[in-house]
C-alpha positions as CSV (number, residue, x, y, z in Angstrom):
1,M,6.1,23.8,8.8
2,K,2.9,23.4,11.0
3,N,0.8,21.9,8.0
4,L,3.8,19.5,6.7
5,F,1.8,16.4,7.2
6,S,-1.5,17.7,6.4
7,L,-3.9,15.9,4.1
8,Q,-6.6,18.3,4.2
9,G,-8.8,18.8,1.1
10,R,-7.1,15.9,-0.4
11,V,-8.9,12.9,-2.1
12,A,-7.4,9.7,-1.7
13,L,-8.2,5.7,-2.9
14,V,-6.9,2.9,-1.2
15,T,-7.2,-0.5,-2.3
16,G,-7.4,-3.3,0.1
17,G,-8.7,-0.8,2.5
18,S,-11.2,-2.5,4.6
19,R,-8.7,-4.2,6.8
20,G,-5.2,-4.7,7.6
21,I,-2.6,-2.3,6.4
22,G,-5.0,-0.6,4.0
23,K,-7.4,0.0,7.0
24,M,-4.1,1.4,9.0
25,I,-3.2,3.8,6.5
26,T,-7.0,5.0,5.7
27,E,-7.5,5.8,9.2
28,G,-4.4,7.9,9.3
29,F,-5.1,9.7,5.9
30,I,-9.0,10.6,7.5
31,A,-7.4,11.7,10.9
32,H,-5.0,14.3,8.8
33,G,-8.0,15.7,6.7
34,A,-8.5,13.5,3.6
35,K,-11.6,12.2,2.0
36,V,-10.5,8.7,1.5
37,Y,-12.5,5.9,-0.9
38,I,-11.7,2.5,0.1
39,T,-12.2,-0.8,-2.1
40,A,-12.1,-4.3,-1.4
41,R,-13.8,-7.5,-3.2
42,K,-16.2,-8.2,-0.1
43,A,-18.9,-5.4,-0.2
44,A,-19.8,-6.2,3.8
45,A,-16.3,-5.7,5.0
46,C,-15.7,-2.4,2.8
47,D,-19.1,-0.9,3.9
48,A,-18.5,-1.9,7.4
49,T,-15.2,-0.2,7.6
50,A,-16.3,2.8,5.6
51,K,-19.1,3.3,8.2
52,E,-16.9,2.6,11.1
53,L,-14.1,5.2,10.1
54,S,-16.8,8.0,9.3
55,R,-18.1,7.8,12.9
56,D,-16.3,10.8,14.3
57,G,-17.1,13.2,11.1
58,G,-14.3,11.7,8.7
59,Q,-15.2,10.9,5.1
60,C,-14.6,7.2,4.2
61,I,-16.6,6.1,1.2
62,S,-16.7,2.6,0.2
63,L,-16.4,1.1,-3.2
64,P,-16.5,-2.7,-3.6
65,A,-14.7,-4.0,-6.7
66,D,-12.8,-7.2,-7.9
67,I,-9.7,-5.4,-9.2
68,S,-7.9,-8.7,-9.9
69,T,-9.3,-8.2,-13.5
70,L,-8.9,-5.4,-16.1
71,D,-12.9,-5.0,-16.3
72,G,-12.8,-4.8,-12.9
73,I,-9.9,-2.0,-12.8
74,K,-11.4,0.0,-15.6
75,A,-14.8,-0.4,-13.5
76,L,-13.6,1.3,-10.5
77,A,-11.5,4.0,-12.5
78,K,-14.7,4.9,-14.1
79,E,-16.6,5.1,-10.6
80,I,-13.9,7.1,-8.9
81,M,-13.7,9.7,-12.1
82,A,-17.5,10.0,-12.0
83,R,-17.3,11.3,-8.5
84,E,-14.1,13.1,-8.3
85,P,-12.5,15.6,-10.8
86,K,-9.1,14.9,-9.3
87,L,-7.3,12.0,-7.1
88,D,-4.6,13.5,-5.1
89,I,-3.5,10.2,-3.6
90,L,-3.4,6.4,-4.7
91,V,-2.5,3.9,-2.5
92,N,-2.0,0.4,-4.2
93,N,-2.4,-1.9,-1.3
94,A,-4.5,-4.6,-2.3
95,G,-2.2,-8.0,-2.6
96,A,-2.4,-12.1,-2.4
97,A,0.0,-14.4,-1.0
98,W,0.8,-18.1,-1.8
99,L,2.5,-20.6,0.3
100,A,3.2,-24.1,-1.0
101,P,6.5,-26.3,-1.5
102,F,8.9,-26.0,-4.2
103,D,7.8,-29.1,-5.7
104,E,4.3,-28.6,-5.2
105,F,3.9,-24.8,-6.2
106,P,0.8,-24.6,-8.7
107,E,0.7,-22.2,-11.6
108,K,-2.5,-20.6,-10.2
109,G,-0.4,-19.8,-7.2
110,W,1.8,-17.5,-9.6
111,D,-1.1,-16.3,-12.0
112,K,-3.3,-15.1,-8.8
113,V,-0.5,-13.3,-6.8
114,L,1.4,-12.0,-9.7
115,D,-1.7,-10.4,-11.3
116,L,-2.9,-8.7,-8.1
117,N,0.3,-7.6,-6.5
118,T,2.2,-6.4,-9.8
119,K,-0.1,-6.3,-12.7
120,T,-2.9,-4.7,-11.0
121,P,-0.8,-1.5,-9.5
122,F,0.4,-0.7,-13.0
123,F,-3.1,-0.9,-14.7
124,L,-5.0,0.6,-11.8
125,T,-2.4,3.6,-11.9
126,Q,-2.5,3.6,-15.8
127,A,-6.6,3.8,-15.6
128,L,-6.7,6.7,-13.1
129,A,-3.7,8.8,-14.4
130,P,-6.3,11.1,-16.0
131,A,-7.4,12.0,-12.2
132,L,-4.0,11.9,-11.0
133,R,-2.8,14.5,-13.7
134,A,-5.7,16.7,-13.1
135,A,-4.8,16.9,-9.4
136,A,-1.0,17.4,-9.9
137,S,1.0,20.5,-10.1
138,H,4.5,21.5,-9.7
139,A,3.6,23.0,-6.2
140,R,1.3,20.2,-5.2
141,P,2.2,16.8,-6.7
142,A,-0.5,13.9,-6.8
143,K,0.8,10.7,-5.1
144,V,1.2,7.0,-6.0
145,I,2.3,4.8,-3.2
146,N,2.6,0.9,-3.9
147,I,2.7,-1.3,-0.9
148,A,5.5,-3.8,-1.3
149,S,7.0,-5.9,1.4
150,I,10.6,-6.7,2.8
151,D,10.1,-10.0,1.3
152,G,10.8,-8.2,-1.9
153,I,14.1,-7.3,-0.4
154,Y,15.6,-9.7,1.8
155,L,15.4,-13.6,1.8
156,T,12.5,-15.0,3.5
157,P,12.7,-18.4,4.9
158,Q,8.9,-19.0,3.7
159,E,8.4,-20.9,0.5
160,T,6.3,-17.9,-1.0
161,Y,7.9,-18.0,-4.2
162,S,5.1,-16.0,-6.3
163,Y,4.8,-13.5,-3.5
164,V,8.6,-12.7,-3.1
165,A,8.9,-12.2,-7.0
166,S,5.6,-10.1,-6.9
167,K,6.8,-7.8,-4.4
168,A,10.5,-7.3,-5.8
169,G,9.1,-6.9,-9.0
170,L,6.7,-4.0,-7.6
171,I,9.8,-2.1,-6.0
172,Q,11.5,-2.1,-9.3
173,L,8.1,-1.1,-11.3
174,T,7.8,1.9,-8.4
175,R,11.1,3.3,-9.6
176,L,10.3,3.0,-13.4
177,M,6.9,4.5,-13.0
178,A,8.4,7.1,-10.6
179,A,11.1,8.1,-13.4
180,R,8.3,8.4,-15.8
181,L,5.6,10.1,-13.8
182,I,7.4,12.7,-12.0
183,K,7.4,14.6,-15.4
184,E,4.0,15.1,-15.0
185,H,4.3,15.9,-11.2
186,I,3.0,12.7,-10.0
187,V,5.4,11.1,-7.4
188,V,5.5,7.2,-7.0
189,T,6.9,5.6,-4.0
190,A,6.6,2.4,-2.2
191,I,6.5,1.2,1.6
192,A,7.9,-2.4,2.4
193,P,6.1,-3.4,5.6
194,G,7.5,-6.0,8.1
195,P,5.4,-7.7,10.7
196,F,2.4,-6.0,11.4
197,A,-1.0,-7.8,12.6
198,S,-3.1,-8.7,9.4
199,D,-4.7,-11.5,7.9
200,M,-1.7,-11.2,5.3
201,N,0.7,-11.9,8.5
202,V,-1.0,-14.4,10.4
203,N,2.3,-15.1,12.3
204,A,2.2,-11.1,13.3
205,R,-1.4,-11.7,14.1
206,D,-1.5,-14.8,16.0
207,H,2.0,-15.1,17.3
208,A,3.0,-11.3,18.1
209,D,5.4,-12.3,20.8
210,V,7.3,-14.7,18.5
211,S,7.5,-12.2,15.6
212,A,8.8,-9.5,17.8
213,A,11.1,-11.5,19.2
214,R,12.8,-12.1,15.6
215,T,12.5,-8.1,14.9
216,P,15.8,-6.1,16.2
217,A,13.3,-3.4,17.4
218,K,11.8,-6.4,19.6
219,R,8.0,-5.6,18.6
220,I,5.9,-5.8,15.7
221,G,4.4,-2.8,13.9
222,T,1.6,-0.8,15.0
223,A,-1.2,1.1,13.2
224,E,0.5,4.4,13.8
225,D,3.8,3.0,12.5
226,M,2.2,2.2,9.0
227,A,-0.2,5.2,9.0
228,G,3.1,7.3,10.0
229,A,4.9,6.3,6.9
230,A,1.9,6.5,4.7
231,I,1.0,9.9,5.7
232,Y,4.7,11.2,5.3
233,L,4.9,10.0,1.8
234,A,1.3,11.5,0.7
235,S,1.6,14.7,2.4
236,R,3.8,17.8,1.3
237,A,6.6,16.2,3.8
238,G,7.3,13.6,0.9
239,D,7.2,15.7,-2.0
240,F,11.0,15.2,-2.9
241,V,11.1,11.4,-2.3
242,V,10.5,10.0,-5.7
243,G,11.0,6.5,-6.5
244,S,12.1,5.1,-3.0
245,T,11.0,2.1,-1.1
246,V,10.5,3.0,2.7
247,T,11.1,0.0,5.0
248,V,8.8,-0.1,8.1
249,D,9.7,-3.4,9.8
250,G,11.9,-2.7,13.0
251,G,14.9,-3.4,11.4
252,I,14.8,-6.7,9.8
253,A,15.4,-6.0,6.2
254,F,18.6,-4.1,6.8
255,A,19.6,-3.6,10.5
256,K,19.2,-7.7,11.4
257,S,22.0,-8.4,9.1
258,T,24.3,-5.8,10.3
259,L,23.3,-6.5,13.8
260,S,24.4,-10.1,13.3
261,T,27.7,-9.3,11.9
262,A,28.5,-6.7,14.6
263,E,27.6,-9.4,17.2
């Protein structure tokens, strides 16, 4: 039980790991003993985060890449597998959003968001399957964690049509991938974050008090909240959690409707 949440000796890749939720997860993994590769489209930001998170002896390696295309996905997978014979943990976190009124919502707002949020997690997992299979065993399964959103679960007031579709799709995709890959000792799960301060959630970042007031827990999420959920799923503690989506949102997706009814 003492080592239940340990990631000692494990190798992880976190996409979109240079900032926001990806950085929170990366920092938590490193603190629990993992060697973490991070990727992001902007090389300078990726390099800076890797340097920052490696200061106290942690292992954080920058691999900048554009994984919005199949060519970029294949190139990243090739680079990872050239460096590491096995990959224990893959976190599909890179994502995009698009906000526009219904009558003005553009096709490019669909293509960009669906490609990165739903298509990329599938094809990156597919491309890295050999490394995940090499790490996986009955005693210690490999892990794939998809970062979804509570916007794929509950009805958001924001006109982010392609975003909600992509995240709802990712949650269902997680279930199907989990059912297939558990046969090879690869556990697939998802996390659905609520309000965390990041460039993807400017309301929580710039108006934390307002976001907190709308949350049953009366606060926004912290880096520890996100890291804790990811560490749980990535470690031995989460080995028997297959296909589930863990909401980390202070009660918005489920408790809020229940509390409203009770009141």
